[in-house]
C-alpha positions as CSV (number, residue, x, y, z in Angstrom):
1,M,-4.2,-15.0,-4.1
2,N,-5.7,-11.5,-4.5
3,K,-5.3,-9.7,-7.7
4,P,-3.0,-6.6,-7.4
5,Y,-5.0,-3.3,-7.3
6,S,-4.0,0.2,-8.0
7,F,-6.0,3.4,-8.2
8,S,-6.5,5.1,-11.5
9,S,-4.8,8.4,-12.1
10,E,-8.2,10.1,-11.9
11,Q,-8.9,8.4,-8.5
12,M,-5.4,9.3,-7.3
13,N,-5.9,13.0,-8.2
14,G,-9.5,12.9,-6.8
15,I,-10.9,10.8,-4.0
16,V,-7.6,9.3,-2.9
17,E,-5.9,12.7,-2.6
18,D,-9.0,14.1,-0.8
19,T,-9.2,11.1,1.6
20,Y,-5.5,11.5,2.5
21,A,-5.8,15.2,3.1
22,N,-8.9,14.6,5.3
23,I,-7.2,12.0,7.4
24,I,-4.2,14.2,7.9
25,K,-6.4,17.2,8.8
26,E,-8.4,15.1,11.3
27,C,-5.3,13.7,12.9
28,E,-3.9,17.2,13.3
29,N,-7.3,18.3,14.9
30,L,-7.1,15.3,17.3
31,K,-3.6,16.4,18.4
32,K,-4.6,20.0,18.7
33,N,-7.7,19.3,20.8
34,T,-6.3,16.5,23.0
35,N,-2.6,17.5,23.2
36,C,-1.8,13.8,22.5
37,P,1.6,12.8,21.1
38,N,2.2,11.5,17.6
39,E,2.6,7.9,19.0
40,Q,-1.1,8.0,20.1
41,V,-2.2,9.1,16.7
42,V,-0.1,6.2,15.2
43,A,-1.7,3.8,17.6
44,L,-5.2,5.0,16.6
45,L,-4.4,4.7,12.9
46,S,-3.1,1.2,13.5
47,V,-6.3,0.2,15.1
48,I,-8.3,1.7,12.2
49,A,-6.0,-0.1,9.7
50,S,-6.6,-3.4,11.4
51,N,-10.3,-3.1,10.6
52,F,-9.4,-3.3,6.9
53,A,-6.9,-6.1,7.2
54,T,-7.8,-9.5,5.6
55,P,-8.4,-12.4,8.1
56,T,-5.0,-13.9,7.2
57,E,-3.2,-10.6,8.0
58,K,-5.2,-10.3,11.2
59,N,-4.0,-13.7,12.3
60,K,-0.4,-12.9,11.7
61,N,-0.5,-10.0,14.3
């Protein structure tokens, strides 16, 4: 079993916050430039998330 992980306060207020803001910004840019609905953005994010799933999680889907 994997050990639980959590970001430090410094990371949460730095790289994590920056990454979150960048992802939101790029999703908004995608919507603006393609006129796609939110569901398409969610589908794209789901595909991206699946690249980070463990092999066990991938097999459940």
